[in-house]
C-alpha positions in Angstrom: 21.5 14.8 -26.6 22.0 12.6 -29.7 18.8 13.3 -31.8 15.4 15.2 -31.4 12.5 13.5 -29.8 9.4 13.5 -31.6 7.0 12.5 -28.8 6.9 12.9 -25.3 4.3 11.3 -23.2 3.7 11.0 -19.2 1.2 8.4 -18.0 0.5 7.7 -14.2 -0.9 4.3 -13.8 -1.0 4.6 -9.9 -0.1 7.1 -7.3 -2.3 9.9 -8.7 -5.4 10.8 -6.5 -4.4 8.0 -3.9 -1.8 7.1 -1.4 0.2 4.0 -2.6 0.4 1.8 -5.8 3.0 4.3 -7.3 3.7 3.8 -11.2 4.5 6.4 -13.6 5.4 5.8 -17.5 7.5 8.1 -19.5 7.1 7.5 -23.2 9.6 8.9 -25.5 9.1 8.6 -29.2 8.6 4.4 -29.4 10.2 3.6 -26.1 8.3 3.5 -22.5 10.1 3.6 -19.3 8.5 2.8 -16.2 9.3 4.4 -12.9 8.4 2.5 -9.8 5.8 -0.5 -9.3 4.3 -0.1 -6.1 1.3 -2.0 -4.3 -1.4 -0.5 -1.9 -3.2 -1.8 0.8 -6.8 -2.5 0.9 -9.3 0.0 1.7 -12.0 -0.8 4.2 -14.7 -1.9 1.6 -12.4 -4.4 -0.2 -13.5 -7.3 2.1 -10.8 -10.1 2.1 -8.4 -8.5 -0.3 -4.8 -8.9 0.5 -3.5 -6.0 -1.5 -4.0 -3.9 -4.7 -1.9 -3.4 -7.6 -2.0 -1.1 -10.6 -3.7 -2.3 -13.8 -0.9 -3.0 -16.3 -3.1 -3.7 -19.4 -1.5 -1.0 -21.6 2.1 -2.2 -20.6 0.9 -5.7 -21.6 -0.3 -4.6 -25.0 2.9 -2.6 -25.5 5.5 -5.1 -23.9 7.9 -4.8 -26.9 8.2 -1.1 -26.3 8.8 -1.4 -22.5 12.5 -0.7 -22.3 13.4 -0.4 -18.5 11.8 -0.3 -14.9 13.4 2.0 -12.6 12.8 1.7 -9.0 13.5 5.1 -6.6 13.6 3.2 -3.1 12.7 0.1 -1.5 9.2 0.8 0.2 6.2 -1.5 -0.8 4.3 1.4 -2.4 7.2 1.6 -4.7 8.0 -1.9 -5.5 5.5 -4.2 -4.3 4.1 -4.9 -7.7 7.3 -5.8 -9.3 6.7 -9.6 -9.4 3.2 -9.1 -11.1 4.7 -6.8 -13.6 7.7 -9.2 -14.3 5.4 -12.3 -14.7 4.2 -10.4 -17.9 7.1 -8.5 -19.2 10.6 -9.4 -19.4 12.5 -6.1 -18.7 15.5 -5.1 -17.1 15.0 -3.5 -13.6 17.5 -0.7 -12.4 17.6 0.4 -8.9 20.3 0.9 -6.0 22.0 -1.4 -4.1 19.4 -1.8 -1.0 16.5 -1.2 -3.3 17.2 -4.3 -5.3 18.0 -6.5 -2.4 14.3 -5.9 -0.8 12.8 -6.0 -4.5 14.5 -9.3 -4.3 13.3 -10.5 -1.3 9.7 -9.6 -2.2 9.9 -11.6 -5.6 10.8 -14.5 -3.5 7.9 -13.8 -1.0 5.5 -13.5 -3.8 6.6 -16.8 -5.3 8.0 -15.3 -8.4 9.8 -18.3 -10.6 11.0 -16.4 -13.4 14.7 -14.6 -13.8 14.6 -11.4 -12.9 17.4 -9.1 -14.5 18.5 -6.7 -11.9 21.0 -4.1 -13.0 22.5 -2.0 -9.8 23.3 1.7 -10.3 24.6 4.3 -8.2 23.4 7.9 -8.0 26.4 9.0 -10.2 25.7 6.9 -13.3 24.3 8.1 -16.4 22.6 5.4 -18.4 22.4 5.8 -22.3 19.2 4.3 -23.6 18.5 4.3 -27.2 16.0 7.6 -27.2 17.2 9.0 -23.9 19.9 9.3 -21.0 18.9 8.5 -17.6 20.5 10.0 -14.5 19.9 10.0 -11.0 20.0 12.2 -7.5 20.0 11.0 -4.0 17.2 12.2 -1.6 16.5 12.1 2.0 13.6 9.6 3.0 13.4 7.1 5.7 15.3 4.6 3.8 18.8 4.3 2.5 19.5 4.6 -1.3 16.4 6.5 -2.0 16.6 8.5 -5.5 14.9 10.6 -8.1 15.0 9.7 -11.8 15.8 12.2 -14.2 15.2 11.2 -18.1 16.9 13.4 -20.5 15.2 14.2 -23.6 16.0 16.8 -26.4 13.2 19.0 -25.2 14.4 18.8 -21.5 14.6 16.7 -18.5 11.7 14.9 -17.0 12.1 14.5 -13.4 10.3 12.3 -10.9 11.3 13.0 -7.2 10.5 9.8 -5.7 9.9 10.2 -2.0 11.8 13.0 -0.3 12.4 15.6 2.3 15.0 18.0 3.4 16.3 17.3 6.5 19.1 19.4 7.7 20.5 17.2 10.2 20.2 14.0 8.0 23.0 11.5 8.4 25.5 10.0 6.1 23.1 7.5 4.4 20.4 9.8 4.5 21.9 13.0 2.8 20.2 14.4 -0.3 22.6 15.7 -3.4 21.3 19.0 -3.2 24.0 20.5 -5.5 23.2 17.7 -8.1 19.3 18.9 -8.0 20.4 22.5 -8.5 22.7 21.4 -11.5 19.7 19.7 -13.0 17.5 22.6 -12.8 20.3 24.6 -14.6 20.3 22.3 -17.3 16.6 22.8 -18.1 13.9 20.5 -16.6 10.8 20.1 -18.9 8.7 18.8 -16.6 8.7 17.9 -12.7 6.6 14.9 -10.9 7.0 15.7 -7.2 5.9 14.1 -4.3 2.7 15.3 -2.7 2.1 13.4 0.4 2.4 16.2 3.0 1.3 19.2 0.6 -1.3 20.2 3.0 1.5 20.7 5.9 3.0 24.1 6.7 6.3 24.8 7.4 9.0 21.9 7.7 9.0 18.5 8.5 10.2 18.0 12.0 14.1 16.8 11.8 15.1 13.2 12.7 17.2 14.4 15.1 14.7 15.8 17.4 12.9 12.4 16.9 16.2 10.6 17.9 16.5 12.8 21.0 13.0 12.1 21.9 13.4 8.4 21.6 16.4 8.2 24.0 14.4 10.2 26.5 11.5 8.0 26.3 14.0 4.9 27.1 15.6 6.7 29.7 12.2 7.5 31.5 10.6 4.1 30.9 10.4 1.9 34.2 10.1 -1.7 32.8 10.4 -3.0 29.4 9.8 -1.1 26.0 8.0 -2.6 23.2 8.9 0.0 20.0 6.6 -0.5 17.2 7.6 0.9 13.7 7.2 0.0 10.0 9.4 -2.8 8.9 10.9 -0.9 6.3 11.4 2.3 7.9 15.4 1.8 8.3 16.0 5.2 9.6 13.8 4.6 12.8 15.1 1.1 13.3 18.5 2.8 13.9 17.2 5.5 15.9 15.7 2.8 18.1 18.9 0.8 18.1 20.7 3.9 19.0 18.6 4.8 22.1 18.7 1.3 23.4 22.6 1.4 23.4 22.7 4.8 25.0 20.5 3.6 27.8 22.0 0.2 28.4 19.1 -2.1 26.9 19.3 -5.0 24.9 16.9 -5.4 21.6 15.2 -8.2 20.9 13.5 -8.2 17.0 10.2 -9.6 16.6 8.1 -9.9 13.3 8.8 -11.6 10.1 9.1 -8.8 7.6 11.1 -6.8 10.2 13.4 -10.0 10.6 14.0 -10.1 6.9 14.5 -6.3 6.0 17.0 -6.2 9.2 19.1 -8.8 7.9 19.2 -7.5 4.5 20.3 -3.9 6.0 22.8 -5.4 8.3 24.5 -7.6 5.6 24.7 -4.6 3.1 26.0 -2.3 6.0 22.8 0.3 6.2 22.4 -0.5 9.9 25.0 0.1 12.8 24.3 -2.2 15.6 26.9 -2.9 18.2 27.8 -6.4 18.4 26.1 -7.3 21.8 23.2 -5.2 21.4 20.5 -7.8 19.7 19.1 -10.9 21.9 16.7 -13.3 20.6 13.2 -13.3 21.8 13.9 -16.4 24.0 16.9 -14.6 26.0 14.2 -11.9 27.4 13.8 -14.0 30.6 17.7 -13.8 31.4 17.7 -10.0 32.0 15.7 -7.7 34.1 12.6 -5.5 32.5 14.6 -2.3 32.5 17.3 -4.1 30.5 15.0 -4.9 27.5 13.7 -3.4 24.6 11.5 -5.1 21.9 11.7 -3.8 18.4 8.3 -5.1 16.5 6.2 -5.1 13.5 3.3 -7.3 12.0 2.6 -9.5 9.3 2.4 -6.8 6.4 5.3 -4.8 7.8 2.9 -2.6 9.8 2.8 -3.0 13.8 -0.7 -2.0 14.8 -2.4 -5.4 14.5 0.4 -7.1 16.2 0.1 -4.5 19.2 -3.4 -5.3 19.4 -2.6 -9.1 19.6 0.1 -8.4 22.5 -2.7 -6.3 24.3 -5.1 -9.4 24.2 -2.4 -11.8 25.3 -2.8 -13.7 22.1 0.7 -13.0 20.3 2.7 -16.2 19.8 6.0 -14.7 21.3 5.2 -11.8 23.5 2.6 -10.1 25.0 2.1 -6.6 27.2 2.7 -6.9 30.8 1.9 -4.4 33.6 4.6 -1.7 33.4 5.5 -1.9 29.9 6.2 1.2 28.0 5.1 1.0 23.9 6.4 3.5 21.7 4.2 3.7 18.7 7.0 5.2 16.1 4.8 4.8 13.1 1.9 6.7 11.6 -1.4 4.7 10.9 -2.1 3.4 7.3 -4.8 5.4 5.4 -8.1 4.3 7.0 -7.0 2.7 10.1 -6.8 5.7 12.6 -9.7 4.3 14.5 -8.1 0.8 14.7 -5.2 2.5 16.1 -7.0 4.2 18.7 -8.8 1.1 19.6 -5.2 -0.6 20.0 -3.9 2.3 22.1 -7.1 1.7 24.5 -6.4 -1.8 24.8 -2.6 -1.4 25.5 -3.3 1.1 28.5 -6.1 -1.4 29.7 -3.5 -4.5 29.7 -1.4 -1.9 32.1 1.1 -0.5 29.7 1.9 3.1 29.3 1.7 4.3 25.6 3.5 7.1 24.0 2.5 8.3 20.7 1.3 11.0 18.6 1.8 13.9 21.0 5.6 13.6 21.4 7.7 13.4 18.2 8.8 9.8 18.6 7.7 9.6 14.8 7.7 12.2 11.8 6.7 11.8 8.4 9.4 10.8 6.0 7.9 13.2 3.5 8.7 17.1 3.0 6.3 19.7 4.2 5.2 22.8 2.0 8.6 25.0 2.5 10.5 22.0 1.5 8.3 21.2 -1.6 9.0 24.9 -2.7 12.6 24.2 -2.3 12.4 21.3 -4.7 10.4 23.3 -7.4 12.7 26.3 -6.8 15.8 24.0 -7.2 14.5 22.4 -10.5 12.6 25.4 -12.0 10.5 23.3 -14.2 8.6 24.4 -17.1 5.9 22.3 -16.5 4.7 20.8 -13.3 2.6 17.4 -12.4 1.9 16.9 -8.6 2.0 13.1 -8.0 2.0 10.7 -5.1 -1.0 11.8 -3.3 -4.7 11.7 -2.6 -6.8 14.6 -4.9 -6.7 17.2 -2.2 -2.7 16.8 -1.7 -2.4 17.2 -5.3 -4.4 20.5 -5.5 -2.6 21.7 -2.3 0.7 21.1 -3.9 -0.6 23.1 -7.2 -1.1 25.8 -4.8 2.4 25.7 -3.8 3.8 25.7 -7.1 1.7 28.8 -7.9 3.2 30.4 -5.0 6.7 29.7 -6.3 5.7 31.7 -9.5 4.4 28.8 -11.7 1.2 29.9 -13.6 -1.9 27.9 -14.2 -1.3 26.5 -17.7 2.2 25.0 -16.4 0.5 22.9 -14.2 -1.5 19.7 -14.8 -3.5 17.5 -12.3 -4.2 14.3 -14.5 -6.5 11.4 -13.6 -5.4 8.0 -13.4 -4.5 6.7 -16.8 -4.7 10.0 -18.5 -1.8 10.8 -21.1 0.0 13.9 -20.7 1.3 14.8 -23.7 4.1 17.4 -24.6 3.1 19.2 -28.0 4.2 22.5 -29.6 5.7 24.1 -26.5 2.4 23.0 -24.3 1.3 20.3 -22.3 -2.2 18.8 -22.8 -4.0 15.8 -21.8 -4.7 14.0 -25.4 -5.8 10.4 -24.4 -6.3 7.6 -21.6 -5.2 4.1 -21.0 -6.6 1.6 -18.8 -6.2 2.0 -15.2 -7.6 1.0 -12.2 -7.3 -1.6 -9.2 -6.2 -5.2 -9.9 -7.0 -6.8 -6.7 -5.0 -9.7 -5.3 -6.7 -12.3 -3.1 -4.5 -15.4 -2.4 -2.9 -16.4 -5.4 -5.5 -15.0 -7.7 -4.5 -11.7 -9.5 -7.2 -9.8 -10.6 -9.9 -12.6 -10.7 -11.9 -10.7 -7.9 -13.7 -8.0 -9.5 -16.6 -5.4 -8.5 -19.2 -8.4 -8.6 -17.4 -10.5 -6.3 -16.6 -7.6 -3.8 -20.4 -6.6 -3.9 -21.3 -10.0 -3.0 -19.0 -10.1 -0.4 -20.2 -6.9 1.1 -24.1 -8.4 0.8 -22.7 -11.4 2.7 -21.2 -9.4 5.1 -24.5 -7.3 5.8 -27.4 -9.4 5.9 -25.9 -12.9 5.6 -27.2 -16.1 3.3 -29.9 -18.3 3.0 -29.5 -21.5 0.9 -32.8 -23.3 -0.1 -32.6 -26.8 -1.1 -35.3 -28.6 -3.0 -35.2 -32.0 -4.7 -37.8 -32.9 -7.2 -38.5 -36.4 -8.9 -38.4 -36.3 -12.9 -40.9 -38.6 -13.6 -43.7 -38.0 -11.1 -42.8 -34.2 -10.8 -43.2 -34.3 -7.0 -41.1 -32.7 -4.2 -38.7 -35.9 -3.1 -37.0 -33.9 -0.3 -37.1 -30.6 1.2 -37.4 -27.5 1.0 -34.8 -27.4 3.5 -33.5 -23.8 4.6 -29.8 -23.5 5.9 -29.0 -19.9 7.1 -25.7 -18.2 8.0 -25.6 -14.9 9.4 -28.9 -13.9 9.0 -30.9 -15.0 12.1 -30.2 -17.3 15.0 -32.2 -20.2 13.9 -33.1 -21.5 17.4 -34.8 -18.8 18.1 -36.5 -17.9 14.7 -38.2 -21.4 14.3 -41.5 -20.1 13.2 -39.8 -17.7 10.7 -38.0 -20.6 9.0 -41.1 -22.8 9.1 -43.0 -20.3 7.3 -40.4 -19.7 5.0 -40.2 -23.6 4.1 -43.9 -23.6 3.4 -43.7 -20.7 1.5 -41.1 -22.1 -1.0 -43.1 -25.3 -0.9 -46.2 -23.8 -2.2 -44.2 -21.9 -5.0 -42.6 -25.2 -6.2 -45.8 -27.0 -6.0 -47.7 -24.4 -7.8 -44.7 -24.3 -10.7 -44.4 -28.2 -11.2 -48.3 -28.2 -11.6 -47.9 -26.4 -14.8 -47.4 -28.5 -18.1 -44.0 -27.2 -18.5 -41.7 -25.0 -16.5 -38.4 -23.0 -16.4 -36.0 -23.9 -13.8 -34.7 -20.3 -14.0 -37.9 -19.0 -13.4 -38.8 -21.3 -10.5 -35.5 -20.0 -8.9 -36.2 -16.5 -9.7 -39.7 -16.8 -8.2 -38.4 -18.3 -4.9 -35.7 -15.6 -4.7 -38.6 -12.7 -5.2 -41.1 -14.3 -2.7 -38.6 -15.1 -0.1 -37.1 -11.8 -0.4 -40.1 -10.0 0.0 -41.5 -11.9 2.8 -38.4 -12.0 4.8 -37.8 -8.3 4.4 -41.4 -7.6 5.5 -40.6 -9.9 8.7 -37.3 -8.8 9.8 -36.2 -5.9 7.8 -33.1 -7.6 6.3 -32.0 -8.8 2.8 -30.3 -11.8 3.0 -28.5 -13.2 -0.1 -30.9 -16.0 -1.4 -29.6 -19.2 -3.1 -32.3 -21.7 -4.2 -30.5 -24.9 -5.1 -32.9 -27.4 -7.1 -31.8 -30.9 -7.9 -33.3 -33.9 -9.9 -33.4 -37.5 -8.9 
């Protein structure tokens, strides 16, 4: 290395203690390097939210020090927040060919109008940036061009693995550079940040070769049409489905916007091998017999379950389930949507389809299980270890794996989101915290929906809303119109006329009592209406709707 680095810090802004929105900062002296910029799909209680991205306040405050963003691969939980960062910070983005193509398409989809400075890398490059050198190694994941990132400092290398597994039967586009990983380990790894998604799963992740065989069998045994559902960005699985269709003489129709977009990008760049006459348009299906057809499909966010449900209900715009169809679900459900998946499978059976999922390995994880995680630790031989990319229980499981590989307690750190892990005097310690959290995106609003708005949405979703409208005359201090009560999602008004009449009478009494006084406060009148009505309605119905009094003057 050129010169001695004085200060080395590692900060996880996302991806620690959660699945998704991966974003890690490595700070060397004055320079900040960002690795990945992912989004997360909203959790159940985030009502109406489209997606969640990391809080980048710290990057905005230090935008002059941010030198580069490195993308490990093209999945949304690693590139989906890029446009929101580039709107705030102008910085070069480094990535492999396919990763940058998918990131570019994502920017366009998110209406990014600025100019992005994309710099294509290949895994053999070494970048010389002022304070550090940066190198890469290919990993085996469900999308080609997946890499790990190595930041070379004078104290040793900081390695972030990206998403990986070790599949001994990986094909050309997915082969990991194991020799290179071992060489990095020999050079001296200061700190390893490793993928923990499957840290709770013993053994090895099932090989893709077995999945391909199972898929082909499923295609062979299906009597009618095949509907194959997968994630839009799972290019390896898409390739397997094309291969199985070709082997079994079926034509494939591709359905779903995000799938079509990614499929075209991968085709143009040569990352999918497809026979010329294999693909047909959805309109051409009627020209073939059912047993000559396969439909490859996904939904709006690139995840297929919701679209399958539409097909089962016969409300999909392009294609619906008919009796005799075989549905292959080659995707694991997103976190929190397992119940939704089981409901969907039930509906598919009701619609007359046979569903193949879960029990037979037509889909496997694209992350390494315990033995593969040990292999990565043994290749890298790190001085210090930080498990990342997983919920807290997964990080704890990964810590245990690292200890089985001979690392001691003091060599392992499980930070919280936003914790600053600093390398000092031969030790690592948590020395500070930067702002971190969820920035919620709803429509075009970024971060304008906070906890209060979510709390209101939750209340509205539970007991509904009552709007009380009263008009007063200014001079005579009398009620000119109303009170009128409008209710939504609280009670069925036609069957609750007495309740509504009594509530109206109650409001009239409160208003008359207040305007009889010499002087009265609007705010206290509104508060009194809220309190009294709340008490009365809870007594009668045991529900607490949101109450909005509107008082006007004429």
